[in-house]
PDB file of N, CA, C and O in Angstrom:
ATOM      1  N   MET A   1       0.843  -1.170   0.000  1.00  0.00           N
ATOM      2  CA  MET A   1       0.000   0.000   0.000  1.00  0.00           C
ATOM      3  C   MET A   1       0.893   1.239   0.000  1.00  0.00           C
ATOM      4  O   MET A   1       1.856   1.321   0.763  1.00  0.00           O
ATOM      5  N   ASN A   2       0.566   2.195  -0.858  1.00  0.00           N
ATOM      6  CA  ASN A   2       1.270   3.471  -0.899  1.00  0.00           C
ATOM      7  C   ASN A   2       0.378   4.548  -0.308  1.00  0.00           C
ATOM      8  O   ASN A   2      -0.803   4.640  -0.641  1.00  0.00           O
ATOM      9  N   LEU A   3       0.949   5.363   0.570  1.00  0.00           N
ATOM     10  CA  LEU A   3       0.241   6.487   1.159  1.00  0.00           C
ATOM     11  C   LEU A   3       0.913   7.755   0.653  1.00  0.00           C
ATOM     12  O   LEU A   3       2.092   7.987   0.923  1.00  0.00           O
ATOM     13  N   PHE A   4       0.160   8.581  -0.086  1.00  0.00           N
ATOM     14  CA  PHE A   4       0.719   9.770  -0.710  1.00  0.00           C
ATOM     15  C   PHE A   4       0.329  11.027   0.044  1.00  0.00           C
ATOM     16  O   PHE A   4      -0.844  11.244   0.350  1.00  0.00           O
ATOM     17  N   ASP A   5       1.333  11.861   0.342  1.00  0.00           N
ATOM     18  CA  ASP A   5       1.041  13.171   0.915  1.00  0.00           C
ATOM     19  C   ASP A   5       0.796  14.152  -0.222  1.00  0.00           C
ATOM     20  O   ASP A   5       0.882  13.782  -1.393  1.00  0.00           O
ATOM     21  N   SER A   6       0.495  15.393   0.114  1.00  0.00           N
ATOM     22  CA  SER A   6       0.158  16.373  -0.924  1.00  0.00           C
ATOM     23  C   SER A   6       1.315  16.610  -1.888  1.00  0.00           C
ATOM     24  O   SER A   6       1.092  16.785  -3.086  1.00  0.00           O
ATOM     25  N   SER A   7       2.542  16.618  -1.387  1.00  0.00           N
ATOM     26  CA  SER A   7       3.700  16.820  -2.270  1.00  0.00           C
ATOM     27  C   SER A   7       3.803  15.706  -3.299  1.00  0.00           C
ATOM     28  O   SER A   7       4.078  15.957  -4.472  1.00  0.00           O
ATOM     29  N   SER A   8       3.583  14.483  -2.860  1.00  0.00           N
ATOM     30  CA  SER A   8       3.630  13.343  -3.777  1.00  0.00           C
ATOM     31  C   SER A   8       2.525  13.421  -4.819  1.00  0.00           C
ATOM     32  O   SER A   8       2.740  13.093  -5.986  1.00  0.00           O
ATOM     33  N   VAL A   9       1.346  13.854  -4.398  1.00  0.00           N
ATOM     34  CA  VAL A   9       0.229  13.996  -5.336  1.00  0.00           C
ATOM     35  C   VAL A   9       0.591  15.010  -6.418  1.00  0.00           C
ATOM     36  O   VAL A   9       0.348  14.770  -7.601  1.00  0.00           O
ATOM     37  N   ILE A  10       1.168  16.134  -6.019  1.00  0.00           N
ATOM     38  CA  ILE A  10       1.561  17.172  -6.980  1.00  0.00           C
ATOM     39  C   ILE A  10       2.611  16.648  -7.949  1.00  0.00           C
ATOM     40  O   ILE A  10       2.495  16.837  -9.160  1.00  0.00           O
ATOM     41  N   VAL A  11       3.638  15.987  -7.415  1.00  0.00           N
ATOM     42  CA  VAL A  11       4.715  15.468  -8.269  1.00  0.00           C
ATOM     43  C   VAL A  11       4.181  14.430  -9.250  1.00  0.00           C
ATOM     44  O   VAL A  11       4.473  14.503 -10.444  1.00  0.00           O
ATOM     45  N   LEU A  12       3.407  13.470  -8.766  1.00  0.00           N
ATOM     46  CA  LEU A  12       2.905  12.411  -9.644  1.00  0.00           C
ATOM     47  C   LEU A  12       1.936  12.949 -10.690  1.00  0.00           C
ATOM     48  O   LEU A  12       1.929  12.473 -11.826  1.00  0.00           O
ATOM     49  N   CYS A  13       1.120  13.930 -10.327  1.00  0.00           N
ATOM     50  CA  CYS A  13       0.242  14.559 -11.325  1.00  0.00           C
ATOM     51  C   CYS A  13       1.080  15.287 -12.368  1.00  0.00           C
ATOM     52  O   CYS A  13       0.810  15.194 -13.566  1.00  0.00           O
ATOM     53  N   GLY A  14       2.092  16.005 -11.914  1.00  0.00           N
ATOM     54  CA  GLY A  14       2.963  16.739 -12.833  1.00  0.00           C
ATOM     55  C   GLY A  14       3.717  15.826 -13.781  1.00  0.00           C
ATOM     56  O   GLY A  14       3.972  16.186 -14.930  1.00  0.00           O
ATOM     57  N   GLU A  15       4.074  14.646 -13.299  1.00  0.00           N
ATOM     58  CA  GLU A  15       4.786  13.667 -14.131  1.00  0.00           C
ATOM     59  C   GLU A  15       3.828  12.774 -14.914  1.00  0.00           C
ATOM     60  O   GLU A  15       4.254  11.862 -15.621  1.00  0.00           O
ATOM     61  N   LYS A  16       2.531  13.046 -14.781  1.00  0.00           N
ATOM     62  CA  LYS A  16       1.484  12.285 -15.468  1.00  0.00           C
ATOM     63  C   LYS A  16       1.535  10.792 -15.124  1.00  0.00           C
ATOM     64  O   LYS A  16       1.292   9.941 -15.979  1.00  0.00           O
ATOM     65  N   LYS A  17       1.851  10.490 -13.874  1.00  0.00           N
ATOM     66  CA  LYS A  17       1.892   9.108 -13.392  1.00  0.00           C
ATOM     67  C   LYS A  17       0.629   8.819 -12.579  1.00  0.00           C
ATOM     68  O   LYS A  17       0.688   8.393 -11.426  1.00  0.00           O
ATOM     69  N   LEU A  18      -0.508   9.065 -13.220  1.00  0.00           N
ATOM     70  CA  LEU A  18      -1.783   8.929 -12.518  1.00  0.00           C
ATOM     71  C   LEU A  18      -2.109   7.492 -12.155  1.00  0.00           C
ATOM     72  O   LEU A  18      -2.742   7.248 -11.128  1.00  0.00           O
ATOM     73  N   ASP A  19      -1.689   6.534 -12.977  1.00  0.00           N
ATOM     74  CA  ASP A  19      -1.972   5.131 -12.655  1.00  0.00           C
ATOM     75  C   ASP A  19      -1.360   4.760 -11.309  1.00  0.00           C
ATOM     76  O   ASP A  19      -2.017   4.147 -10.467  1.00  0.00           O
ATOM     77  N   LYS A  20      -0.100   5.135 -11.112  1.00  0.00           N
ATOM     78  CA  LYS A  20       0.573   4.848  -9.844  1.00  0.00           C
ATOM     79  C   LYS A  20      -0.123   5.579  -8.702  1.00  0.00           C
ATOM     80  O   LYS A  20      -0.344   5.007  -7.635  1.00  0.00           O
ATOM     81  N   LEU A  21      -0.464   6.837  -8.929  1.00  0.00           N
ATOM     82  CA  LEU A  21      -1.111   7.645  -7.898  1.00  0.00           C
ATOM     83  C   LEU A  21      -2.449   7.045  -7.483  1.00  0.00           C
ATOM     84  O   LEU A  21      -2.737   6.928  -6.292  1.00  0.00           O
ATOM     85  N   LEU A  22      -3.259   6.667  -8.457  1.00  0.00           N
ATOM     86  CA  LEU A  22      -4.612   6.210  -8.165  1.00  0.00           C
ATOM     87  C   LEU A  22      -4.666   4.815  -7.557  1.00  0.00           C
ATOM     88  O   LEU A  22      -5.732   4.359  -7.143  1.00  0.00           O
ATOM     89  N   GLU A  23      -3.526   4.137  -7.501  1.00  0.00           N
ATOM     90  CA  GLU A  23      -3.449   2.853  -6.803  1.00  0.00           C
ATOM     91  C   GLU A  23      -3.252   3.056  -5.305  1.00  0.00           C
ATOM     92  O   GLU A  23      -3.390   2.114  -4.524  1.00  0.00           O
ATOM     93  N   GLY A  24      -2.930   4.280  -4.905  1.00  0.00           N
ATOM     94  CA  GLY A  24      -2.572   4.542  -3.519  1.00  0.00           C
ATOM     95  C   GLY A  24      -3.657   5.204  -2.695  1.00  0.00           C
ATOM     96  O   GLY A  24      -4.807   5.347  -3.111  1.00  0.00           O
ATOM     97  N   TRP A  25      -3.242   5.594  -1.527  1.00  0.00           N
ATOM     98  CA  TRP A  25      -4.105   6.220  -0.534  1.00  0.00           C
ATOM     99  C   TRP A  25      -3.579   7.611  -0.206  1.00  0.00           C
ATOM    100  O   TRP A  25      -2.420   7.929  -0.474  1.00  0.00           O
ATOM    101  N   THR A  26      -4.439   8.427   0.373  1.00  0.00           N
ATOM    102  CA  THR A  26      -4.034   9.715   0.924  1.00  0.00           C
ATOM    103  C   THR A  26      -4.887   9.983   2.153  1.00  0.00           C
ATOM    104  O   THR A  26      -5.750   9.180   2.508  1.00  0.00           O
ATOM    105  N   ILE A  27      -4.643  11.106   2.793  1.00  0.00           N
ATOM    106  CA  ILE A  27      -5.465  11.497   3.938  1.00  0.00           C
ATOM    107  C   ILE A  27      -6.257  12.740   3.560  1.00  0.00           C
ATOM    108  O   ILE A  27      -5.883  13.462   2.636  1.00  0.00           O
ATOM    109  N   ASN A  28      -7.343  12.989   4.266  1.00  0.00           N
ATOM    110  CA  ASN A  28      -8.198  14.127   3.938  1.00  0.00           C
ATOM    111  C   ASN A  28      -7.480  15.463   4.053  1.00  0.00           C
ATOM    112  O   ASN A  28      -7.794  16.394   3.311  1.00  0.00           O
ATOM    113  N   MET A  29      -6.525  15.576   4.964  1.00  0.00           N
ATOM    114  CA  MET A  29      -5.775  16.820   5.132  1.00  0.00           C
ATOM    115  C   MET A  29      -5.029  17.198   3.851  1.00  0.00           C
ATOM    116  O   MET A  29      -4.778  18.379   3.612  1.00  0.00           O
ATOM    117  N   ALA A  30      -4.676  16.220   3.032  1.00  0.00           N
ATOM    118  CA  ALA A  30      -3.951  16.499   1.791  1.00  0.00           C
ATOM    119  C   ALA A  30      -4.744  17.427   0.875  1.00  0.00           C
ATOM    120  O   ALA A  30      -4.153  18.208   0.130  1.00  0.00           O
ATOM    121  N   TYR A  31      -6.066  17.351   0.919  1.00  0.00           N
ATOM    122  CA  TYR A  31      -6.910  18.217   0.088  1.00  0.00           C
ATOM    123  C   TYR A  31      -6.615  19.688   0.385  1.00  0.00           C
ATOM    124  O   TYR A  31      -6.458  20.494  -0.532  1.00  0.00           O
ATOM    125  N   TYR A  32      -6.542  20.024   1.658  1.00  0.00           N
ATOM    126  CA  TYR A  32      -6.280  21.404   2.062  1.00  0.00           C
ATOM    127  C   TYR A  32      -4.841  21.807   1.751  1.00  0.00           C
ATOM    128  O   TYR A  32      -4.573  22.947   1.374  1.00  0.00           O
ATOM    129  N   GLU A  33      -3.926  20.866   1.912  1.00  0.00           N
ATOM    130  CA  GLU A  33      -2.523  21.133   1.606  1.00  0.00           C
ATOM    131  C   GLU A  33      -2.320  21.377   0.113  1.00  0.00           C
ATOM    132  O   GLU A  33      -1.499  22.210  -0.270  1.00  0.00           O
ATOM    133  N   LEU A  34      -3.057  20.661  -0.729  1.00  0.00           N
ATOM    134  CA  LEU A  34      -2.980  20.890  -2.173  1.00  0.00           C
ATOM    135  C   LEU A  34      -3.441  22.304  -2.510  1.00  0.00           C
ATOM    136  O   LEU A  34      -2.793  23.009  -3.284  1.00  0.00           O
ATOM    137  N   GLY A  35      -4.554  22.709  -1.928  1.00  0.00           N
ATOM    138  CA  GLY A  35      -5.055  24.063  -2.152  1.00  0.00           C
ATOM    139  C   GLY A  35      -4.073  25.111  -1.681  1.00  0.00           C
ATOM    140  O   GLY A  35      -3.870  26.122  -2.354  1.00  0.00           O
ATOM    141  N   ASN A  36      -3.465  24.882  -0.537  1.00  0.00           N
ATOM    142  CA  ASN A  36      -2.488  25.817   0.002  1.00  0.00           C
ATOM    143  C   ASN A  36      -1.264  25.928  -0.907  1.00  0.00           C
ATOM    144  O   ASN A  36      -0.745  27.025  -1.114  1.00  0.00           O
ATOM    145  N   ALA A  37      -0.804  24.810  -1.445  1.00  0.00           N
ATOM    146  CA  ALA A  37       0.361  24.826  -2.336  1.00  0.00           C
ATOM    147  C   ALA A  37       0.078  25.640  -3.595  1.00  0.00           C
ATOM    148  O   ALA A  37       0.928  26.410  -4.044  1.00  0.00           O
ATOM    149  N   VAL A  38      -1.105  25.473  -4.161  1.00  0.00           N
ATOM    150  CA  VAL A  38      -1.474  26.233  -5.364  1.00  0.00           C
ATOM    151  C   VAL A  38      -1.623  27.710  -5.015  1.00  0.00           C
ATOM    152  O   VAL A  38      -1.164  28.573  -5.762  1.00  0.00           O
ATOM    153  N   TRP A  39      -2.252  28.000  -3.901  1.00  0.00           N
ATOM    154  CA  TRP A  39      -2.424  29.388  -3.463  1.00  0.00           C
ATOM    155  C   TRP A  39      -1.070  30.079  -3.306  1.00  0.00           C
ATOM    156  O   TRP A  39      -0.911  31.225  -3.725  1.00  0.00           O
ATOM    157  N   LYS A  40      -0.094  29.394  -2.706  1.00  0.00           N
ATOM    158  CA  LYS A  40       1.242  29.982  -2.531  1.00  0.00           C
ATOM    159  C   LYS A  40       1.887  30.302  -3.872  1.00  0.00           C
ATOM    160  O   LYS A  40       2.492  31.362  -4.033  1.00  0.00           O
ATOM    161  N   GLN A  41       1.763  29.390  -4.838  1.00  0.00           N
ATOM    162  CA  GLN A  41       2.367  29.626  -6.151  1.00  0.00           C
ATOM    163  C   GLN A  41       1.740  30.830  -6.843  1.00  0.00           C
ATOM    164  O   GLN A  41       2.419  31.552  -7.573  1.00  0.00           O
ATOM    165  N   PHE A  42       0.449  31.048  -6.615  1.00  0.00           N
ATOM    166  CA  PHE A  42      -0.257  32.175  -7.223  1.00  0.00           C
ATOM    167  C   PHE A  42      -0.070  33.465  -6.424  1.00  0.00           C
ATOM    168  O   PHE A  42       0.339  34.485  -6.980  1.00  0.00           O
ATOM    169  N   SER A  43      -0.359  33.427  -5.150  1.00  0.00           N
ATOM    170  CA  SER A  43      -0.415  34.649  -4.345  1.00  0.00           C
ATOM    171  C   SER A  43       0.929  35.132  -3.815  1.00  0.00           C
ATOM    172  O   SER A  43       1.197  36.334  -3.810  1.00  0.00           O
ATOM    173  N   ILE A  44       1.756  34.233  -3.381  1.00  0.00           N
ATOM    174  CA  ILE A  44       3.015  34.635  -2.753  1.00  0.00           C
ATOM    175  C   ILE A  44       4.163  34.665  -3.751  1.00  0.00           C
ATOM    176  O   ILE A  44       4.860  35.673  -3.873  1.00  0.00           O
ATOM    177  N   HIS A  45       4.359  33.565  -4.462  1.00  0.00           N
ATOM    178  CA  HIS A  45       5.508  33.453  -5.363  1.00  0.00           C
ATOM    179  C   HIS A  45       5.267  34.050  -6.746  1.00  0.00           C
ATOM    180  O   HIS A  45       6.215  34.286  -7.496  1.00  0.00           O
ATOM    181  N   LYS A  46       4.000  34.296  -7.085  1.00  0.00           N
ATOM    182  CA  LYS A  46       3.629  34.882  -8.384  1.00  0.00           C
ATOM    183  C   LYS A  46       4.182  34.064  -9.558  1.00  0.00           C
ATOM    184  O   LYS A  46       4.596  34.622 -10.574  1.00  0.00           O
ATOM    185  N   LYS A  47       4.184  32.746  -9.404  1.00  0.00           N
ATOM    186  CA  LYS A  47       4.718  31.851 -10.444  1.00  0.00           C
ATOM    187  C   LYS A  47       3.674  31.472 -11.479  1.00  0.00           C
ATOM    188  O   LYS A  47       4.013  31.110 -12.605  1.00  0.00           O
ATOM    189  N   ILE A  48       2.393  31.553 -11.096  1.00  0.00           N
ATOM    190  CA  ILE A  48       1.318  31.179 -12.009  1.00  0.00           C
ATOM    191  C   ILE A  48       0.224  32.241 -11.972  1.00  0.00           C
ATOM    192  O   ILE A  48       0.091  32.989 -11.003  1.00  0.00           O
ATOM    193  N   THR A  49      -0.553  32.287 -13.047  1.00  0.00           N
ATOM    194  CA  THR A  49      -1.671  33.230 -13.122  1.00  0.00           C
ATOM    195  C   THR A  49      -2.884  32.646 -12.394  1.00  0.00           C
ATOM    196  O   THR A  49      -2.894  31.472 -12.022  1.00  0.00           O
ATOM    197  N   LYS A  50      -3.885  33.470 -12.201  1.00  0.00           N
ATOM    198  CA  LYS A  50      -5.116  32.998 -11.561  1.00  0.00           C
ATOM    199  C   LYS A  50      -5.750  31.886 -12.385  1.00  0.00           C
ATOM    200  O   LYS A  50      -6.222  30.890 -11.838  1.00  0.00           O
ATOM    201  N   SER A  51      -5.759  32.059 -13.695  1.00  0.00           N
ATOM    202  CA  SER A  51      -6.329  31.047 -14.582  1.00  0.00           C
ATOM    203  C   SER A  51      -5.565  29.727 -14.464  1.00  0.00           C
ATOM    204  O   SER A  51      -6.171  28.657 -14.405  1.00  0.00           O
ATOM    205  N   GLU A  52      -4.243  29.809 -14.432  1.00  0.00           N
ATOM    206  CA  GLU A  52      -3.428  28.600 -14.282  1.00  0.00           C
ATOM    207  C   GLU A  52      -3.671  27.953 -12.918  1.00  0.00           C
ATOM    208  O   GLU A  52      -3.751  26.729 -12.811  1.00  0.00           O
ATOM    209  N   ALA A  53      -3.787  28.773 -11.884  1.00  0.00           N
ATOM    210  CA  ALA A  53      -4.038  28.250 -10.536  1.00  0.00           C
ATOM    211  C   ALA A  53      -5.361  27.498 -10.493  1.00  0.00           C
ATOM    212  O   ALA A  53      -5.452  26.422  -9.901  1.00  0.00           O
ATOM    213  N   GLU A  54      -6.380  28.064 -11.119  1.00  0.00           N
ATOM    214  CA  GLU A  54      -7.686  27.405 -11.144  1.00  0.00           C
ATOM    215  C   GLU A  54      -7.619  26.076 -11.885  1.00  0.00           C
ATOM    216  O   GLU A  54      -8.215  25.087 -11.458  1.00  0.00           O
ATOM    217  N   LYS A  55      -6.893  26.059 -12.993  1.00  0.00           N
ATOM    218  CA  LYS A  55      -6.767  24.833 -13.786  1.00  0.00           C
ATOM    219  C   LYS A  55      -6.007  23.756 -13.005  1.00  0.00           C
ATOM    220  O   LYS A  55      -6.412  22.594 -12.980  1.00  0.00           O
ATOM    221  N   VAL A  56      -4.906  24.154 -12.372  1.00  0.00           N
ATOM    222  CA  VAL A  56      -4.115  23.208 -11.581  1.00  0.00           C
ATOM    223  C   VAL A  56      -4.939  22.680 -10.414  1.00  0.00           C
ATOM    224  O   VAL A  56      -4.939  21.481 -10.133  1.00  0.00           O
ATOM    225  N   LEU A  57      -5.635  23.580  -9.742  1.00  0.00           N
ATOM    226  CA  LEU A  57      -6.440  23.171  -8.595  1.00  0.00           C
ATOM    227  C   LEU A  57      -7.556  22.216  -9.004  1.00  0.00           C
ATOM    228  O   LEU A  57      -7.836  21.251  -8.293  1.00  0.00           O
ATOM    229  N   ASP A  58      -8.191  22.474 -10.134  1.00  0.00           N
ATOM    230  CA  ASP A  58      -9.229  21.563 -10.634  1.00  0.00           C
ATOM    231  C   ASP A  58      -8.659  20.176 -10.903  1.00  0.00           C
ATOM    232  O   ASP A  58      -9.275  19.167 -10.560  1.00  0.00           O
ATOM    233  N   THR A  59      -7.484  20.130 -11.515  1.00  0.00           N
ATOM    234  CA  THR A  59      -6.838  18.854 -11.828  1.00  0.00           C
ATOM    235  C   THR A  59      -6.468  18.104 -10.556  1.00  0.00           C
ATOM    236  O   THR A  59      -6.728  16.907 -10.436  1.00  0.00           O
ATOM    237  N   LEU A  60      -5.860  18.815  -9.603  1.00  0.00           N
ATOM    238  CA  LEU A  60      -5.470  18.179  -8.345  1.00  0.00           C
ATOM    239  C   LEU A  60      -6.689  17.716  -7.553  1.00  0.00           C
ATOM    240  O   LEU A  60      -6.665  16.646  -6.944  1.00  0.00           O
ATOM    241  N   ALA A  61      -7.737  18.505  -7.558  1.00  0.00           N
ATOM    242  CA  ALA A  61      -8.960  18.130  -6.839  1.00  0.00           C
ATOM    243  C   ALA A  61      -9.579  16.875  -7.444  1.00  0.00           C
ATOM    244  O   ALA A  61     -10.064  16.006  -6.719  1.00  0.00           O
ATOM    245  N   GLU A  62      -9.563  16.782  -8.760  1.00  0.00           N
ATOM    246  CA  GLU A  62     -10.107  15.593  -9.423  1.00  0.00           C
ATOM    247  C   GLU A  62      -9.286  14.357  -9.065  1.00  0.00           C
ATOM    248  O   GLU A  62      -9.847  13.298  -8.784  1.00  0.00           O
ATOM    249  N   ALA A  63      -7.967  14.488  -9.074  1.00  0.00           N
ATOM    250  CA  ALA A  63      -7.110  13.362  -8.689  1.00  0.00           C
ATOM    251  C   ALA A  63      -7.370  12.981  -7.230  1.00  0.00           C
ATOM    252  O   ALA A  63      -7.467  11.800  -6.897  1.00  0.00           O
ATOM    253  N   PHE A  64      -7.481  13.987  -6.369  1.00  0.00           N
ATOM    254  CA  PHE A  64      -7.731  13.727  -4.952  1.00  0.00           C
ATOM    255  C   PHE A  64      -9.036  12.957  -4.748  1.00  0.00           C
ATOM    256  O   PHE A  64      -9.091  12.024  -3.947  1.00  0.00           O
ATOM    257  N   LYS A  65     -10.073  13.345  -5.465  1.00  0.00           N
ATOM    258  CA  LYS A  65     -11.372  12.673  -5.331  1.00  0.00           C
ATOM    259  C   LYS A  65     -11.271  11.191  -5.659  1.00  0.00           C
ATOM    260  O   LYS A  65     -11.988  10.368  -5.089  1.00  0.00           O
ATOM    261  N   ARG A  66     -10.376  10.858  -6.584  1.00  0.00           N
ATOM    262  CA  ARG A  66     -10.269   9.472  -7.045  1.00  0.00           C
ATOM    263  C   ARG A  66      -9.360   8.614  -6.167  1.00  0.00           C
ATOM    264  O   ARG A  66      -9.365   7.389  -6.288  1.00  0.00           O
ATOM    265  N   LEU A  67      -8.582   9.240  -5.288  1.00  0.00           N
ATOM    266  CA  LEU A  67      -7.710   8.492  -4.389  1.00  0.00           C
ATOM    267  C   LEU A  67      -8.518   7.846  -3.267  1.00  0.00           C
ATOM    268  O   LEU A  67      -9.558   8.359  -2.855  1.00  0.00           O
ATOM    269  N   LYS A  68      -8.022   6.714  -2.785  1.00  0.00           N
ATOM    270  CA  LYS A  68      -8.649   6.077  -1.629  1.00  0.00           C
ATOM    271  C   LYS A  68      -8.254   6.860  -0.379  1.00  0.00           C
ATOM    272  O   LYS A  68      -7.121   7.324  -0.248  1.00  0.00           O
ATOM    273  N   LYS A  69      -9.215   6.994   0.536  1.00  0.00           N
ATOM    274  CA  LYS A  69      -8.970   7.684   1.792  1.00  0.00           C
ATOM    275  C   LYS A  69      -9.567   6.855   2.920  1.00  0.00           C
ATOM    276  O   LYS A  69     -10.631   6.260   2.752  1.00  0.00           O
ATOM    277  N   PRO A  70      -8.889   6.807   4.079  1.00  0.00           N
ATOM    278  CA  PRO A  70      -9.465   6.050   5.195  1.00  0.00           C
ATOM    279  C   PRO A  70     -10.682   6.772   5.752  1.00  0.00           C
ATOM    280  O   PRO A  70     -10.744   8.001   5.763  1.00  0.00           O
ATOM    281  N   LYS A  71     -11.631   6.002   6.205  1.00  0.00           N
ATOM    282  CA  LYS A  71     -12.763   6.586   6.923  1.00  0.00           C
ATOM    283  C   LYS A  71     -12.244   6.978   8.303  1.00  0.00           C
ATOM    284  O   LYS A  71     -11.273   6.399   8.790  1.00  0.00           O
ATOM    285  N   ASN A  72     -12.872   7.931   8.916  1.00  0.00           N
ATOM    286  CA  ASN A  72     -12.409   8.402  10.225  1.00  0.00           C
ATOM    287  C   ASN A  72     -12.210   7.265  11.216  1.00  0.00           C
ATOM    288  O   ASN A  72     -11.212   7.233  11.936  1.00  0.00           O
ATOM    289  N   GLU A  73     -13.146   6.340  11.254  1.00  0.00           N
ATOM    290  CA  GLU A  73     -13.048   5.261  12.225  1.00  0.00           C
ATOM    291  C   GLU A  73     -11.981   4.231  11.859  1.00  0.00           C
ATOM    292  O   GLU A  73     -11.598   3.420  12.701  1.00  0.00           O
ATOM    293  N   ASP A  74     -11.500   4.251  10.629  1.00  0.00           N
ATOM    294  CA  ASP A  74     -10.483   3.296  10.193  1.00  0.00           C
ATOM    295  C   ASP A  74      -9.075   3.884  10.183  1.00  0.00           C
ATOM    296  O   ASP A  74      -8.126   3.182   9.834  1.00  0.00           O
ATOM    297  N   ALA A  75      -8.917   5.130  10.548  1.00  0.00           N
ATOM    298  CA  ALA A  75      -7.628   5.805  10.409  1.00  0.00           C
ATOM    299  C   ALA A  75      -6.510   5.103  11.172  1.00  0.00           C
ATOM    300  O   ALA A  75      -5.371   5.083  10.704  1.00  0.00           O
ATOM    301  N   TRP A  76      -6.800   4.538  12.313  1.00  0.00           N
ATOM    302  CA  TRP A  76      -5.756   3.896  13.113  1.00  0.00           C
ATOM    303  C   TRP A  76      -5.379   2.523  12.583  1.00  0.00           C
ATOM    304  O   TRP A  76      -4.378   1.952  13.017  1.00  0.00           O
ATOM    305  N   LYS A  77      -6.157   1.979  11.656  1.00  0.00           N
ATOM    306  CA  LYS A  77      -5.887   0.648  11.115  1.00  0.00           C
ATOM    307  C   LYS A  77      -4.874   0.664   9.984  1.00  0.00           C
ATOM    308  O   LYS A  77      -4.390  -0.394   9.580  1.00  0.00           O
ATOM    309  N   LEU A  78      -4.539   1.849   9.458  1.00  0.00           N
ATOM    310  CA  LEU A  78      -3.567   1.919   8.368  1.00  0.00           C
ATOM    311  C   LEU A  78      -2.247   1.552   8.864  1.00  0.00           C
ATOM    312  O   LEU A  78      -1.281   1.547   8.100  1.00  0.00           O
TER     313      LEU A  78
END
């Protein structure tokens, strides 16, 4: 079992390795961390435009939705 944090999700999406990513798991907190990472690139670092940020965030959110996540009551069983 692979457990991916937000950084791993970003890297694997960027490398277009979605098959590997979608075989794994993540935690719900990663959703917020993904949003924060995109926000930083747009608002603080000025590396991407608002349009690019929205597109990246949509892509990451879609990937996140497809990842397996533990239910709250199962979190300690991982």
